[in-house]
TORVOTOR-619881 format. One record per residue (C-alpha): residue number from 1; y, z, x; residue in one letter. Coordinates in Angstrom, 3 decimals. Each point is the difference from the previous one (the first is absolute). Last residue first. Layout:
BEGIN
PT    nr          v          w          u   rest
PT   NUM          Y          Z          X      a
...
This chain:
BEGIN
PT    nr          v          w          u   rest
PT   375    -24.673      8.718    125.668      l
PT   374      0.516     -3.569      1.200      l
PT   373     -1.595      0.498      3.438      a
PT   372     -3.086      1.371     -1.730      r
PT   371     -0.355     -3.239     -1.924      r
PT   370     -0.594     -1.925      3.228      s
PT   369     -0.528     -3.671     -0.847      i
PT   368     -2.932     -1.395      2.002      k
PT   367      0.746     -2.054      3.104      g
PT   366     -2.612      1.588      2.265      s
PT   365      2.652      1.950      1.847      a
PT   364      1.162      1.458     -3.278      t
PT   363      2.746     -1.535     -2.099      r
PT   362      3.394      0.980     -1.297      p
PT   361      1.338     -2.340     -2.692      l
PT   360      2.608     -2.555      0.991      q
PT   359      3.322     -1.050     -1.551      q
PT   358     -0.221      2.659     -2.658      v
PT   357      0.272     -0.025     -3.797      v
PT   356     -0.497      3.294     -1.811      t
PT   355     -1.336      0.354     -3.527      w
PT   354     -0.446      3.215     -1.988      r
PT   353     -1.921      0.354     -3.234      r
PT   352     -2.885     -2.092      1.282      p
PT   351     -2.437     -1.169     -2.710      l
PT   350     -3.378      1.640      0.572      a
PT   349      0.182      2.484     -2.879      e
PT   348      1.502     -2.656     -2.293      k
PT   347     -2.828     -2.459      0.578      a
PT   346      1.135     -3.137      1.800      m
PT   345      0.245     -3.618     -1.182      i
PT   344      3.349     -0.566     -1.718      a
PT   343      1.792      2.878      1.698      r
PT   342     -0.777     -1.525      3.403      a
PT   341      1.530     -3.350     -0.949      d
PT   340      3.184      1.727     -1.165      a
PT   339      0.175      1.998      3.236      r
PT   338     -0.263     -3.204      2.057      v
PT   337      2.738     -1.656     -2.045      l
PT   336      2.334      2.966      0.469      d
PT   335     -0.775      0.159      3.740      l
PT   334      1.269     -3.502      0.772      d
PT   333     -2.039     -3.140      0.576      r
PT   332     -0.465     -2.503      2.855      t
PT   331      1.158      2.262      2.826      g
PT   330     -3.449      1.074      1.189      d
PT   329      0.356      3.547     -1.281      l
PT   328     -1.448      2.979      1.898      e
PT   327     -0.993      2.893     -2.200      i
PT   326      0.012      3.775     -0.306      v
PT   325     -1.448      1.076     -3.331      a
PT   324      0.066      3.539     -1.419      s
PT   323     -2.729      1.191     -2.344      v
PT   322      0.420      3.267     -1.862      t
PT   321     -1.369      3.440      0.809      e
PT   320     -0.703      3.307     -1.706      g
PT   319      0.820     -1.453     -3.402      l
PT   318      2.519      2.630     -1.110      v
PT   317      2.050      0.994      3.073      a
PT   316     -0.689     -3.221      1.929      h
PT   315     -0.964     -0.242      3.682      p
PT   314      0.051     -3.566      1.416      i
PT   313     -3.258     -1.815      0.624      g
PT   312     -0.042     -3.048      2.246      i
PT   311     -0.466     -3.733     -0.464      a
PT   310      0.609     -2.522      2.795      a
PT   309      0.869     -3.651     -0.394      a
PT   308      0.124     -3.273      1.911      a
PT   307      1.517     -3.453     -0.377      r
PT   306      1.035      0.261     -3.631      v
PT   305      1.834     -2.954     -1.590      g
PT   304     -2.726     -0.997     -2.433      d
PT   303     -2.262      2.911     -0.783      l
PT   302     -3.345      0.313      1.761      g
PT   301      1.437      2.513      2.449      t
PT   300      0.742      2.276     -2.936      l
PT   299     -3.499     -0.174     -1.452      i
PT   298     -1.718      0.671      3.319      s
PT   297      2.405      2.841      0.726      e
PT   296     -0.769      1.672     -3.314      v
PT   295     -3.745     -0.277      0.587      d
PT   294      0.387      1.289      3.565      e
PT   293      1.901      3.044     -1.278      a
PT   292     -2.774      1.059     -2.375      i
PT   291      1.368      1.632     -3.152      v
PT   290     -1.863      3.079     -1.164      t
PT   289      1.111      1.176     -3.434      t
PT   288      0.618      3.750     -0.362      g
PT   287      3.704     -0.419     -0.682      g
PT   286      0.336     -2.558      2.785      v
PT   285     -2.273      1.008      2.904      n
PT   284      0.487     -2.504      2.834      i
PT   283     -2.877     -1.220      2.165      a
PT   282     -0.179     -1.789      3.350      a
PT   281      2.097      2.551      1.886      d
PT   280     -2.722      2.565     -0.480      g
PT   279      0.060      1.973     -3.181      r
PT   278      0.492      3.714      0.100      g
PT   277     -0.856      2.752      2.442      h
PT   276     -2.945      1.252     -2.034      v
PT   275     -1.523      3.289      1.161      l
PT   274     -3.527      0.479     -1.263      l
PT   273     -2.065      3.158      0.234      e
PT   272     -3.754     -0.458     -0.434      s
PT   271     -0.696      0.372      3.720      g
PT   270      3.368     -0.485      1.645      n
PT   269      1.045     -3.531     -0.871      l
PT   268      3.236     -1.752      0.898      e
PT   267      1.652     -2.855     -1.884      a
PT   266      1.773     -3.342      0.128      l
PT   265     -0.473     -1.744     -3.303      d
PT   264     -1.370     -3.485     -0.636      g
PT   263     -2.860      1.171     -2.228      v
PT   262     -2.796     -1.683      1.930      g
PT   261     -3.158      0.298     -2.076      f
PT   260     -3.370      1.061      1.404      w
PT   259     -2.573     -1.244     -2.517      d
PT   258      0.410      0.488     -3.743      r
PT   257      2.982     -2.331     -0.334      a
PT   256     -1.685     -2.875     -1.863      g
PT   255     -0.114      1.917     -3.275      l
PT   254      2.818      2.522     -0.058      a
PT   253     -0.361      3.168      2.031      a
PT   252     -0.986      3.392     -1.404      y
PT   251     -3.202      0.240      2.040      p
PT   250      2.241     -0.026      3.074      s
PT   249      0.171     -1.369      3.518      r
PT   248      3.485      0.212      1.501      v
PT   247      1.754     -1.524      3.006      f
PT   246      3.328      1.327      1.260      l
PT   245      1.965     -1.583      2.844      h
PT   244      0.701      1.904      3.227      g
PT   243     -1.735     -2.541      2.210      d
PT   242     -3.042      0.427     -2.240      e
PT   241     -0.098      3.061     -2.215      t
PT   240     -2.866      1.419     -2.015      r
PT   239     -0.630      1.058     -3.576      a
PT   238     -2.871      1.066     -2.231      d
PT   237      0.371      0.973     -3.666      v
PT   236     -2.692      2.000     -1.820      d
PT   235      1.750      3.377      0.041      r
PT   234      3.564     -1.235     -0.436      l
PT   233      1.920     -0.178      3.236      l
PT   232      2.562      2.726      0.549      r
PT   231      3.766     -0.492      0.104      l
PT   230      1.713      2.429      2.300      s
PT   229      1.934      3.264     -0.277      s
PT   228     -2.266      1.407     -2.678      q
PT   227      0.937      2.741     -2.458      e
PT   226      3.754     -0.586     -0.268      g
PT   225     -0.474     -3.557     -1.190      v
PT   224     -3.439     -0.404     -1.539      v
PT   223     -1.682     -2.748      1.966      r
PT   222     -1.655     -3.382     -0.477      a
PT   221     -2.005     -2.701      1.746      a
PT   220     -1.529     -3.387     -0.774      v
PT   219      0.410     -0.532     -3.724      l
PT   218     -0.123     -3.615     -1.229      s
PT   217     -1.247     -2.321      2.752      l
PT   216      1.263     -3.488     -0.814      e
PT   215      3.064      1.097     -1.972      a
PT   214      0.814      2.466      2.757      s
PT   213     -0.340      3.691      0.783      g
PT   212      1.795      3.168      0.968      y
PT   211      0.397      2.995     -2.236      y
PT   210      2.700      2.615     -0.250      e
PT   209     -0.228      2.984     -2.324      v
PT   208      2.970      2.181     -0.895      l
PT   207     -0.739      2.999     -2.217      r
PT   206      3.318      0.674     -1.692      v
PT   205      2.575      2.727      0.610      d
PT   204      3.040     -2.294      0.222      q
PT   203      0.447      0.785      3.697      a
PT   202     -3.173     -1.978      0.701      s
PT   201      1.744     -3.158     -1.184      i
PT   200      3.033      0.351      2.251      t
PT   199     -2.055      1.137      3.002      q
PT   198     -2.468     -2.864     -0.352      a
PT   197      2.804     -2.526     -0.434      a
PT   196      1.712      1.204      3.173      a
PT   195     -3.273      0.031      1.936      d
PT   194     -0.841     -3.594     -0.862      d
PT   193     -2.851     -0.867     -2.363      l
PT   192     -1.252     -3.443      0.982      g
PT   191     -0.130     -2.616     -2.724      a
PT   190     -2.340     -0.864     -2.870      g
PT   189     -0.890      3.607     -0.693      a
PT   188      1.531      3.345     -0.930      a
PT   187     -1.734      2.081     -2.676      v
PT   186      2.223      2.595     -1.670      a
PT   185     -1.600      2.897     -1.868      i
PT   184      1.412      2.711     -2.293      r
PT   183      3.035     -1.601     -1.627      a
PT   182      0.975      1.600     -3.320      h
PT   181      3.732     -0.752      0.190      p
PT   180     -0.688     -3.578      1.140      m
PT   179      3.348     -1.827      0.170      r
PT   178      0.901      1.217      3.508      r
PT   177     -3.556     -0.910      0.981      l
PT   176      0.808     -3.641     -0.750      v
PT   175      2.536     -0.428      2.783      d
PT   174     -1.775      1.528      2.986      r
PT   173     -3.276     -1.470     -1.212      l
PT   172      1.462     -3.503     -0.066      v
PT   171      0.942      0.224      3.685      a
PT   170     -3.419      1.422      0.895      p
PT   169     -2.030     -2.790     -1.653      v
PT   168     -1.449      1.146     -3.296      a
PT   167     -2.773      1.958     -1.755      h
PT   166      1.103      2.649     -2.508      v
PT   165     -1.203      3.265     -1.502      a
PT   164      1.269      2.379     -2.707      t
PT   163      1.539     -2.678     -2.183      a
PT   162      1.625      0.521     -3.380      q
PT   161      3.665     -0.327      1.074      a
PT   160     -0.953     -2.795      2.395      p
PT   159     -1.073     -2.184     -2.951      d
PT   158     -2.102     -3.046      0.871      d
PT   157     -3.261      1.799     -0.743      t
PT   156     -3.707      0.280      0.795      v
PT   155     -1.861      3.092     -1.239      c
PT   154     -2.862      1.677      1.861      a
PT   153     -3.712     -0.393     -0.754      g
PT   152     -1.143     -0.617      3.579      l
PT   151     -0.925     -3.645     -0.531      w
PT   150      3.328     -0.413     -1.836      l
PT   149      1.973      1.426      2.928      a
PT   148     -1.996     -1.960      2.597      h
PT   147      0.642     -3.263     -1.840      v
PT   146      3.733      0.689     -0.195      a
PT   145      0.457      1.028      3.635      a
PT   144     -2.176     -2.837      1.331      f
PT   143      1.970     -2.545     -2.034      l
PT   142      3.254      1.417      1.355      h
PT   141     -1.129     -0.216      3.635      m
PT   140     -1.559     -3.420     -0.695      t
PT   139      3.311     -1.657     -0.784      a
PT   138     -1.153     -2.284     -2.834      h
PT   137      0.347      3.083     -2.200      l
PT   136      3.777     -0.140      0.054      p
PT   135      2.019      3.027      1.162      g
PT   134      0.719      3.717     -0.386      t
PT   133     -3.031      1.340     -1.867      i
PT   132      0.524      3.669     -0.891      l
PT   131     -3.124      2.129     -0.325      v
PT   130     -0.279      2.676     -2.675      t
PT   129     -2.257      2.786      1.248      d
PT   128     -2.594      1.956     -2.018      t
PT   127     -2.903     -2.022      1.420      p
PT   126      1.064      1.253      3.443      r
PT   125      1.759     -1.508      3.032      i
PT   124     -0.554      2.186      3.075      g
PT   123      0.616     -2.933      2.306      s
PT   122     -2.708      0.780      2.534      i
PT   121     -2.701      1.033     -2.478      d
PT   120      0.785     -2.891     -2.334      t
PT   119     -0.021     -2.431      2.941      f
PT   118     -3.443      1.259      0.960      e
PT   117     -1.320     -0.484     -3.533      p
PT   116      1.725     -3.407     -0.404      f
PT   115     -1.321     -1.669      3.156      s
PT   114     -3.235     -1.208     -1.613      d
PT   113      2.027     -1.402     -2.898      v
PT   112      2.026     -2.367      2.154      w
PT   111     -2.461     -2.068      1.997      s
PT   110     -2.654      0.896     -2.572      a
PT   109      1.480     -2.246     -2.686      v
PT   108     -0.160     -2.935      2.383      t
PT   107      3.173     -1.492      1.350      r
PT   106      1.160     -3.580      0.505      a
PT   105      2.974     -1.054      2.086      l
PT   104      2.046     -3.183     -0.151      p
PT   103      2.661     -0.761      2.610      k
PT   102      3.422     -0.486     -1.519      p
PT   101      1.489     -3.495     -0.251      r
PT   100      3.746      0.623     -0.376      g
PT    99      0.555     -1.226      3.537      t
PT    98      0.001      3.429      1.635      s
PT    97     -3.070      1.148     -1.892      g
PT    96     -0.431      3.319     -1.804      s
PT    95     -3.520      1.399     -0.005      t
PT    94     -2.059     -0.711     -3.047      a
PT    93     -2.053      1.360     -2.879      v
PT    92     -3.197     -1.022     -1.748      l
PT    91     -1.531      3.290     -1.074      l
PT    90     -3.708     -0.058     -0.901      f
PT    89     -1.846     -2.194      2.469      a
PT    88     -3.749      0.555      0.414      d
PT    87     -0.833     -3.501     -1.273      p
PT    86      2.287     -1.473      2.699      d
PT    85      2.287     -2.514     -1.656      i
PT    84     -0.770     -3.684      0.504      h
PT    83      2.933     -2.366     -0.575      a
PT    82      1.688      1.310      3.103      p
PT    81      3.307      1.763     -0.585      r
PT    80      3.589     -1.112      0.500      e
PT    79      2.309      2.965     -0.205      p
PT    78      2.345      0.531     -2.958      r
PT    77      3.692      0.413      0.598      a
PT    76      2.035      0.263     -3.215      a
PT    75     -2.824      1.557     -2.046      p
PT    74     -0.325      2.746      2.641      d
PT    73     -3.687      0.774     -0.012      e
PT    72     -2.472      2.229     -1.804      v
PT    71     -2.833     -2.442     -0.627      r
PT    70     -3.018      1.569     -1.667      v
PT    69     -3.686     -0.368      0.821      a
PT    68     -2.767      0.785     -2.478      s
PT    67     -2.675      2.681     -0.134      g
PT    66      0.878      0.633     -3.647      q
PT    65      1.047      3.616      0.531      r
PT    64      1.962     -0.913      3.132      a
PT    63      1.702     -2.886     -1.783      a
PT    62      0.847      2.300     -2.913      a
PT    61      1.534      2.516      2.410      f
PT    60      2.293     -2.685      1.455      v
PT    59      0.875     -1.471     -3.410      c
PT    58      0.892      3.409     -1.429      i
PT    57      2.163      0.514      3.083      l
PT    56      1.848     -3.244     -0.642      a
PT    55      0.338      0.892     -3.665      d
PT    54      1.750      3.277      0.841      p
PT    53      2.085     -1.658      2.751      l
PT    52      1.400     -2.864     -2.080      e
PT    51     -1.954     -3.168      0.640      l
PT    50      0.472     -2.824      2.507      a
PT    49     -1.729      1.818      2.896      s
PT    48     -3.013      0.818     -2.133      a
PT    47     -0.645     -3.622     -0.984      d
PT    46     -1.627     -0.274     -3.411      h
PT    45     -0.827     -3.663     -0.532      f
PT    44      1.229     -2.921      2.068      r
PT    43      1.668      2.375      2.443      a
PT    42     -3.289      1.600      1.061      d
PT    41     -2.800      2.320     -1.019      h
PT    40     -3.143     -1.248      1.665      v
PT    39     -3.462      0.045     -1.606      p
PT    38      1.628      0.699     -3.383      l
PT    37     -0.729      2.495     -2.760      h
PT    36      2.962      0.639     -2.293      p
PT    35      1.409      3.560     -0.004      w
PT    34     -1.456      2.082     -2.840      q
PT    33     -1.682      2.575      2.267      e
PT    32      3.132      0.449      2.101      v
PT    31      2.102      0.463     -3.140      a
PT    30     -2.440      2.597     -1.319      a
PT    29      0.099      1.909      3.292      d
PT    28      3.797     -0.054      0.002      l
PT    27      0.149      1.265     -3.581      e
PT    26     -2.360      2.879      0.790      a
PT    25      1.896      0.749      3.210      y
PT    24      3.226      0.164     -1.969      t
PT    23      2.410     -2.912      0.159      l
PT    22      3.752      0.367     -0.278      t
PT    21      2.644     -2.746     -0.119      r
PT    20      3.664      0.875      0.484      g
PT    19      0.318     -2.019      3.207      a
PT    18     -3.215      1.486      1.396      w
PT    17     -1.971      3.149     -0.741      s
PT    16     -3.609     -0.622      0.995      i
PT    15     -3.035      2.326     -0.141      a
PT    14      1.288      2.592     -2.465      t
PT    13     -2.504      2.627     -1.066      d
PT    12     -1.705     -0.483     -3.372      n
PT    11     -3.326     -1.032      1.514      d
PT    10     -0.132      3.032      2.296      r
PT     9     -3.765      0.488      0.278      g
PT     8     -0.134     -2.705      2.624      r
PT     7      3.473     -0.598      1.394      g
PT     6     -1.091     -2.355      2.728      g
PT     5     -0.494     -3.716     -0.532      l
PT     4     -2.809     -1.611      1.933      t
PT     3     -0.180     -2.000      3.209      l
PT     2     -3.536      0.223      1.305      t
PT     1     -1.623      2.069      2.761      m
């Protein structure tokens, strides 16, 4: 299966309506065809992540049509990539890194497109829908939503008043649905859907779909709230648990993650039903971005004046969690200087929003810092 534009036979239908700009499917197809041919689309030429959304999506579909690769990364925090790019690579994306150096990922066309038919069936999104994009394309949840919509033949928009479907983290869904008078479908992803959010959204008479996945794995499991009580693995996805931690093997994984991949979540499996308990104490979910606690602690303990540090996740109404730091100072520098040093080198998702100084951090019998004792 290849990545093609939907909307066949509907050339005059709107494909993108964004910031006052409208492209029909005929105009979008022509723009894709006219896009310059390059082996890799990047910042030196036509970088999708540096363009306005309509042009960024034209670039992505042009790369697929040309058999090229395209970088869709945060221009402010690009990952370091090897000089050689896998010839099967299509999307060059990234996970977020705690030091501002995200980890690079590469996807084939098939790793997304092959999941589109099943996702379409689960979500109920139709070619007649207008899909609201609620964040930047370098966040793979939003890129997936936009690419799927155009593959299907739906319309992509930034206007909640036009939209009939939306993908977003639960906290954003609660807010944006109030501004979507024609809302039909809400897709929750990027963070766990709590019962309160599910009840609030479901009360608005929309089809609420929750899916679980990661930047490395794409879709893993999904459910229609009110129809299924648990997430269910996609048909071709395998999963197992080891010591309560989830491992997944999926045809939708990024290159290099096709074998059993440790997600970092605590979970239970009952056949194809998946119950995710949330991240273990080593990972913090900040607005859909996974921040590894050990990475934060390593950075903090490397700062002048810090003897030891622990990082934990604190619940946040909008982001799901934020990072809180508990540190021991060695007496040579004060907290303000330490915080200034941290701001200079850490990605915003990983930067602690709350700081606590203690005389001594709790430790296990083996001498390791006990994060659980700080919760």
